[in-house]
C-alpha positions in Angstrom: 31.5 -16.4 4.6 31.8 -12.8 5.9 31.4 -11.9 9.6 29.8 -8.6 10.2 30.8 -6.5 13.2 27.8 -5.6 15.3 28.2 -2.4 17.4 25.6 -2.6 20.3 23.5 0.4 19.1 23.4 -1.1 15.6 22.7 -4.6 16.8 19.8 -3.3 19.0 17.9 -1.6 16.2 18.4 -4.5 13.8 17.2 -6.9 16.4 14.1 -4.7 16.9 13.1 -4.4 13.2 13.8 -8.1 12.4 11.3 -9.6 14.8 9.0 -10.5 11.9 8.5 -14.2 12.3 4.9 -15.3 12.0 3.4 -18.7 11.0 3.1 -19.3 7.3 2.4 -22.5 5.3 5.7 -23.9 4.0 4.0 -26.1 1.4 3.5 -25.6 -2.3 1.3 -23.2 -4.3 -0.3 -26.4 -5.7 -1.4 -27.6 -2.2 -2.5 -24.1 -1.1 -4.6 -23.5 -4.1 -6.2 -26.9 -4.1 -7.1 -26.4 -0.4 -8.8 -23.1 -1.4 -10.6 -24.8 -4.3 -11.9 -27.5 -1.9 -13.0 -24.9 0.7 -14.2 -22.2 -1.6 -15.5 -24.3 -4.5 -18.5 -22.1 -5.6 -17.0 -18.8 -4.6 -15.8 -16.4 -7.3 -12.1 -16.9 -8.0 -11.3 -15.0 -11.3 -13.2 -12.2 -13.0 -12.3 -11.3 -16.6 -14.5 -8.8 -18.5 -18.1 -10.1 -17.9 -17.1 -13.6 -17.0 -16.9 -14.9 -13.4 -15.3 -18.3 -12.7 -15.5 -20.1 -9.4 -12.6 -21.8 -7.6 -14.0 -25.2 -8.7 -14.2 -24.2 -12.4 -10.7 -22.8 -12.4 -9.2 -25.7 -10.6 -10.8 -28.3 -12.9 -9.8 -26.5 -16.1 -6.2 -26.3 -14.7 -6.4 -30.0 -14.0 -7.4 -30.6 -17.6 -4.5 -28.7 -19.0 -2.2 -30.4 -16.5 -3.2 -33.7 -18.0 -2.1 -32.6 -21.4 1.2 -31.3 -20.1 1.9 -34.5 -18.2 1.4 -36.4 -21.5 4.4 -34.4 -22.7 6.3 -35.6 -19.7 6.2 -32.3 -17.9 7.1 -33.2 -14.3 8.8 -31.9 -11.1 12.1 -30.2 -11.9 11.1 -29.1 -15.4 10.6 -25.6 -16.6 7.7 -24.6 -18.9 7.7 -21.3 -20.8 4.5 -19.3 -20.8 3.4 -16.6 -23.3 -0.2 -15.9 -22.6 -1.7 -12.5 -22.3 -3.7 -11.4 -19.3 -6.8 -13.7 -19.4 -8.5 -16.6 -17.8 -6.2 -18.8 -19.9 -3.2 -17.2 -18.2 -4.4 -18.2 -14.7 -5.3 -21.7 -15.8 -1.9 -22.1 -17.5 0.1 -21.0 -14.4 -1.9 -23.4 -12.2 -1.5 -26.3 -14.7 2.2 -25.9 -14.8 2.4 -25.7 -11.0 0.1 -28.8 -10.7 2.7 -30.7 -12.8 5.4 -29.8 -10.3 7.2 -27.7 -12.9 8.3 -24.1 -12.8 6.7 -21.5 -15.0 8.9 -19.1 -17.0 7.0 -16.1 -18.2 8.3 -14.4 -21.3 7.1 -11.9 -23.9 6.9 -13.2 -27.4 8.1 -9.8 -28.7 11.5 -10.3 -27.0 14.3 -10.9 -29.6 14.9 -14.4 -30.7 18.5 -14.3 -29.5 17.4 -13.3 -26.0 14.7 -16.0 -25.9 17.0 -18.7 -27.1 19.5 -18.0 -24.4 16.7 -17.8 -21.9 15.2 -21.2 -22.9 18.7 -22.7 -22.9 19.6 -21.5 -19.4 16.3 -22.7 -18.1 16.4 -26.0 -20.1 12.9 -25.2 -21.3 11.6 -27.6 -23.8 7.8 -27.0 -23.5 6.0 -23.7 -24.0 2.4 -22.9 -23.3 1.1 -20.1 -25.5 -1.9 -18.5 -27.1 -0.1 -17.9 -30.4 1.2 -21.4 -31.3 2.1 -20.9 -35.0 4.5 -18.0 -34.5 6.4 -19.6 -31.6 6.5 -23.0 -33.3 8.3 -21.5 -36.3 10.7 -19.5 -34.2 11.6 -22.2 -31.7 11.4 -25.5 -33.4 13.4 -27.1 -30.5 10.4 -26.6 -28.2 7.0 -28.2 -28.0 4.4 -25.5 -28.1 1.1 -26.2 -26.4 -1.9 -24.0 -27.4 -4.1 -22.9 -24.6 -7.6 -21.8 -25.7 -10.9 -22.0 -23.9 -12.5 -24.0 -26.7 -10.1 -26.9 -26.1 -9.9 -26.8 -22.3 -11.7 -29.7 -20.7 -12.4 -29.8 -16.9 -11.0 -32.7 -14.9 -12.3 -33.2 -11.4 -9.3 -35.1 -9.9 -6.2 -33.1 -8.9 -2.9 -34.5 -10.4 -1.3 -36.9 -8.0 2.0 -35.0 -7.9 3.8 -34.2 -4.7 5.4 -30.7 -4.8 7.6 -29.6 -2.0 7.7 -26.1 -0.7 11.4 -25.8 -1.5 10.7 -26.6 -5.2 11.1 -23.8 -7.8 7.7 -22.3 -8.7 8.7 -19.8 -11.3 11.7 -18.1 -12.9 11.8 -14.3 -13.6 14.5 -13.0 -15.9 15.8 -9.6 -14.8 18.4 -7.3 -16.3 21.9 -7.4 -14.8 25.0 -5.3 -14.9 26.8 -8.0 -16.8 24.6 -7.3 -19.8 23.0 -10.7 -19.7 19.6 -11.4 -18.1 19.7 -13.2 -14.8 17.2 -16.0 -14.1 15.8 -15.4 -10.6 14.5 -18.7 -9.1 11.6 -18.4 -6.7 10.5 -21.2 -4.5 6.9 -22.2 -3.6 7.4 -21.4 0.0 8.6 -17.9 -0.9 5.3 -17.1 -2.6 3.5 -18.5 0.5 5.7 -16.2 2.7 4.7 -13.2 0.5 0.9 -13.7 0.8 0.3 -15.4 4.1 -0.3 -13.4 7.3 0.7 -10.3 5.3 1.7 -7.3 7.4 1.4 -4.8 4.5 -2.1 -5.5 3.4 -5.2 -7.4 4.5 -5.3 -10.6 2.3 -8.2 -13.0 3.0 -11.4 -14.3 1.5 -12.8 -10.8 1.3 -9.8 -9.5 -0.8 -10.5 -8.4 -4.3 -7.1 -7.8 -6.0 -6.6 -6.2 -9.4 -4.2 -8.0 -11.7 -2.8 -5.3 -14.1 0.9 -6.1 -14.4 2.4 -8.3 -17.2 3.2 -11.7 -15.9 6.9 -11.1 -16.7 6.9 -8.5 -14.0 7.2 -9.9 -10.4 4.4 -7.7 -9.2 2.1 -10.2 -10.9 3.1 -12.7 -8.2 1.4 -10.6 -5.6 -1.6 -9.7 -7.8 -2.4 -13.3 -8.7 -1.4 -15.4 -5.7 -2.3 -12.8 -3.1 -5.9 -13.5 -4.1 -5.9 -17.1 -5.1 -4.0 -18.5 -2.1 -6.2 -16.7 0.3 -9.6 -17.5 -1.1 -10.1 -14.0 -2.5 -10.9 -12.8 -6.0 -8.4 -11.9 -8.8 -9.9 -9.3 -11.1 -8.0 -9.2 -14.5 -7.8 -5.8 -16.1 -9.5 -6.4 -19.5 -7.5 -4.4 -22.0 -3.9 -4.5 -23.2 -3.5 -0.7 -22.9 -4.4 1.0 -19.6 -7.0 3.7 -19.8 -7.9 5.6 -16.6 -11.6 5.7 -17.4 -11.7 2.0 -17.8 -9.5 1.4 -14.7 -12.0 3.4 -12.6 -14.9 1.5 -14.1 -13.4 -1.9 -13.4 -12.5 -1.0 -9.8 -16.0 0.3 -9.1 -17.9 -2.5 -10.9 -15.9 -5.3 -9.2 -15.4 -3.6 -5.8 -11.6 -4.0 -6.1 -10.2 -3.3 -2.6 -6.4 -3.7 -3.1 -4.1 -2.6 -5.9 -0.4 -2.3 -6.6 0.9 0.5 -8.8 4.4 1.3 -9.9 5.4 4.8 -8.8 5.2 6.2 -12.3 1.7 4.9 -12.8 0.7 6.0 -9.3 1.9 9.6 -10.1 0.0 9.6 -13.4 -3.2 8.5 -11.7 -2.9 11.1 -8.9 -2.4 13.8 -11.6 -5.0 12.8 -14.1 -7.5 10.4 -12.6 -7.6 10.6 -8.8 -11.1 9.3 -8.6 -10.2 6.1 -10.5 -8.8 4.5 -7.3 -10.7 6.5 -4.7 -12.7 3.4 -3.6 -9.7 1.1 -3.1 -9.0 0.2 0.6 -5.3 -0.5 0.2 -3.1 1.3 -2.5 0.4 -0.1 -2.6 2.9 1.9 -4.6 6.7 1.6 -5.2 9.4 0.5 -7.6 10.8 3.9 -8.4 11.7 7.1 -6.6 8.6 8.7 -5.0 7.4 12.2 -5.6 6.6 14.4 -2.5 3.9 16.3 -4.4 2.1 13.2 -5.6 2.1 11.5 -2.2 0.9 14.6 -0.5 -1.9 15.0 -3.0 -2.9 11.3 -2.6 -3.0 11.8 1.2 -5.2 14.8 0.8 -7.5 13.0 -1.5 -7.7 9.6 0.2 -6.8 10.2 3.8 -4.7 8.1 6.1 -4.7 4.4 6.4 -4.8 3.6 2.7 -1.5 4.3 1.1 1.4 1.9 1.6 4.9 2.6 0.2 6.6 -0.8 -0.7 10.0 -1.9 -1.8 11.5 -5.1 -2.9 13.8 -6.6 -5.6 12.7 -9.6 -7.6 15.3 -11.7 -5.7 13.2 -11.3 -2.6 9.8 -12.3 -4.1 8.2 -8.9 -4.9 8.0 -7.1 -1.5 10.6 -6.8 1.2 9.6 -3.7 3.2 6.5 -1.6 3.7 5.6 1.8 5.1 2.0 2.9 5.8 1.8 6.5 4.7 -0.6 8.1 7.2 1.0 11.5 7.2 3.7 13.2 5.2 7.0 13.1 7.0 9.1 16.2 7.4 12.1 14.6 5.6 12.4 11.6 3.2 9.5 9.2 2.9 10.7 5.8 4.3 10.2 2.5 2.6 9.6 1.2 6.1 10.3 -2.0 7.9 10.6 -5.7 6.8 7.4 -7.4 5.9 6.5 -10.7 7.7 9.2 -13.4 7.7 11.8 -11.1 6.3 15.1 -9.7 7.7 16.9 -6.6 6.7 20.4 -5.3 7.5 22.1 -2.0 6.6 25.8 -2.6 6.3 28.9 -0.6 5.6 32.6 -1.4 5.8 32.0 -4.9 7.2 29.7 -3.8 10.1 26.1 -3.1 10.8 25.1 0.6 10.5 23.8 2.6 13.4 20.7 4.7 12.9 21.4 7.5 10.5 24.4 5.8 8.8 24.0 5.1 5.1 24.9 1.6 4.0 24.0 -1.2 1.6 20.7 -2.9 2.1 20.9 -6.7 2.7 17.8 -8.9 2.8 17.1 -12.4 3.9 14.4 -14.8 5.1 12.3 -17.4 3.3 11.3 -15.0 0.6 14.8 -14.9 -0.7 15.6 -16.6 -4.0 17.6 -19.7 -3.9 20.0 -18.0 -6.3 20.2 -17.3 -10.0 19.6 -20.0 -12.5 23.0 -19.5 -14.1 24.7 -20.1 -10.7 28.4 -19.6 -10.4 29.9 -16.1 -10.1 26.6 -14.5 -11.0 25.0 -15.9 -7.9 28.0 -15.4 -5.7 28.1 -11.7 -6.6 24.5 -11.2 -5.4 24.0 -13.8 -2.6 26.4 -14.6 0.2 26.5 -16.2 3.7 27.1 -13.8 6.6 27.7 -14.3 10.3 25.8 -11.7 12.4 26.0 -11.9 16.2 27.1 -15.5 15.9 24.3 -16.6 13.6 24.8 -17.6 10.0 22.4 -16.1 7.5 22.0 -16.3 3.7 21.5 -12.8 2.5 21.1 -10.9 -0.8 23.2 -7.8 -1.6 20.6 -5.5 -3.2 23.0 -2.8 -4.4 20.6 -0.4 -2.9 21.6 2.1 -0.2 19.7 3.6 2.7 19.7 4.3 6.4 17.6 3.5 9.4 15.7 6.1 11.4 15.6 5.8 15.2 12.0 4.5 14.7 13.4 1.5 12.8 12.0 2.6 9.4 14.3 2.4 6.5 14.9 5.4 4.2 16.0 4.5 0.6 18.9 6.6 -0.7 19.3 5.2 -4.2 21.2 2.5 -5.9 24.9 2.2 -6.1 24.6 3.0 -9.8 22.4 6.0 -9.0 25.5 7.7 -7.7 27.4 8.9 -10.8 30.6 10.8 -11.0 30.8 13.7 -13.4 33.9 16.0 -13.6 35.0 14.6 -10.3 31.7 15.3 -8.5 29.5 12.6 -7.1 25.9 13.2 -8.1 22.8 11.4 -6.9 20.3 11.4 -9.7 17.4 11.0 -7.3 18.2 14.3 -5.7 18.1 16.0 -9.1 14.8 14.3 -9.8 13.4 15.4 -6.5 14.4 19.1 -7.1 12.7 19.0 -10.5 9.6 17.5 -8.9 9.2 20.5 -6.7 8.6 22.8 -9.7 4.9 23.7 -9.5 4.4 23.3 -13.2 6.1 20.0 -13.7 3.9 16.9 -13.6 6.5 14.1 -14.1 10.2 13.9 -14.6 12.9 11.3 -15.1 16.6 11.9 -14.7 19.3 9.6 -16.1 22.9 9.9 -17.3 24.5 9.1 -20.6 27.7 9.8 -22.4 27.8 13.4 -23.6 30.1 15.1 -26.1 33.7 14.0 -26.2 32.8 10.9 -24.2 32.0 12.8 -21.0 28.9 11.7 -19.0 26.0 14.1 -18.9 22.9 14.3 -16.7 19.7 14.3 -18.8 16.3 15.4 -17.5 13.0 14.5 -19.2 10.0 16.5 -17.9 6.3 16.7 -18.6 4.9 20.2 -18.0 1.4 21.3 -17.2 -0.3 22.6 -20.3 3.0 23.6 -22.0 3.5 26.3 -19.3 7.3 26.1 -19.2 10.2 25.2 -21.4 13.6 23.7 -20.9 15.3 27.0 -20.2 12.8 27.9 -17.5 13.4 24.5 -15.8 17.1 25.0 -15.9 16.8 28.5 -14.4 14.5 27.1 -11.7 17.1 24.4 -10.8 20.0 26.9 -10.7 18.6 28.3 -7.5 18.2 24.9 -5.9 21.1 22.8 -7.1 24.9 23.3 -7.3 26.2 23.9 -10.8 27.7 20.4 -11.1 24.3 18.8 -10.5 22.4 20.7 -13.2 21.2 18.6 -16.2 23.2 19.1 -19.3 19.9 19.0 -21.3 16.3 19.3 -20.2 13.8 17.7 -22.6 10.1 18.8 -22.3 7.9 15.9 -23.4 4.2 15.4 -23.9 4.5 12.3 -21.6 7.0 9.8 -20.3 7.0 6.5 -22.2 6.2 3.5 -20.0 7.2 -0.1 -20.3 4.5 -2.8 -20.0 5.5 -3.1 -16.3 4.4 0.5 -15.7 8.0 1.7 -15.2 9.6 4.5 -17.2 11.0 3.4 -20.6 14.6 4.7 -20.2 15.7 3.2 -23.5 13.0 5.2 -25.4 14.1 8.4 -23.6 17.7 7.8 -24.5 16.7 7.2 -28.1 15.0 10.7 -28.0 18.3 12.1 -26.8 20.2 10.3 -29.6 17.8 11.7 -32.2 18.3 15.2 -30.9 22.1 14.9 -31.4 21.6 13.5 -34.9 19.2 16.3 -35.9 21.4 19.0 -34.5 24.5 17.6 -36.1 26.3 17.4 -32.7 28.8 14.7 -31.9 27.8 12.1 -29.3 
């Protein structure tokens, strides 16, 4: 246990921002959804393409699948893998697993077998719910694979007589780690309830119409699905595997979607190319990557105040941890704001709380915090720890992110510990380089990273998307020379048609580094 020193000024501002306690149900997702199904039986629950299913229909179909799973002895404490695309069957499958008291483990069938085998082993997963049974049955003979298809789903009126506690594990998300092995983040039922109940960052109630667009392997799906279904609202499933802005706008208008979450990269692309697509949305949440001044400013000009919310939160804290309503463009950095409901936040350096303006590591706590990594041991100890602050013991997560508090109490994000790289003895913050590039009037998007350069030296790389091919890499470098010190200039600037995105909507760094590697191969240079 580590005791943190609390200077009076630092303690005062942390006490102020951490007054976030509000009532929330500490019961299970199973209990909360079944309560909604009882109360909102005939109300629309899930919309997919032209199909609208009520709470009663979804609940009874999930009960039917739960009966099949219980025959396979799926019960509290078990983990069930799920590989079902965005569909009504996905929602039914998640609920069926929850109704058995088990935890769901989302995975992508395209992941390598070696990764999936270690994932299933770590989670002791012996049952998989999938839409493609044959492929998975051949690949993972040690698992029972249950097909979920509408033609075989039968409604059952009675809810399973399974008691699920709020402290039970609801799902496990596997996230990349610095150790090179994915870490299984265990999220409890009560943590989901904390995320979507009495929310401070968005209005979530029976009138909420939430768009589900993220892959279920991405923790944003937790908000998109349960934010609607545990509040009696409507979850609208984006119908296509590939996002098209014209279709996005059509779905939002047709279904009167009033709340969306967008990764920053996707938000920027929409603001550039399809501003009208989300113009009718009441609450537009965005975050997950470094923001762009220009895109936020344009969004404010287009949509006005009271609609944009900048959010932040690692998977370990159940999707969102802080929020900042963007009602005007600040003169300096855009904050990520204050803790959401039932969340505590501390900024710490050298064993003490930071005063306003002092940069330190962001620590998070509260009932949204994961109970630890599935693997436990040193992996959990490196991320989670018990601290004593002003005489009170608290279980907190070390995010590895850095920031500082403004006098207002809002938190400003200053990058990850691994965003600060050292090249030729100089410390460089990649986010500062990205921000300088983003100020170029002819650059739409950019991504800055670092890799090993020639002779094993690290090198800053910049990937940019220009407006109508109106600038080249040389012009970008010349522009940066007047804005950045020489040691911060990218070694190479690549001009791309677009930035490749992962299914989560985040920039695909691996694809960009492959482009860099191909450049070296073609040019005959040594890596």
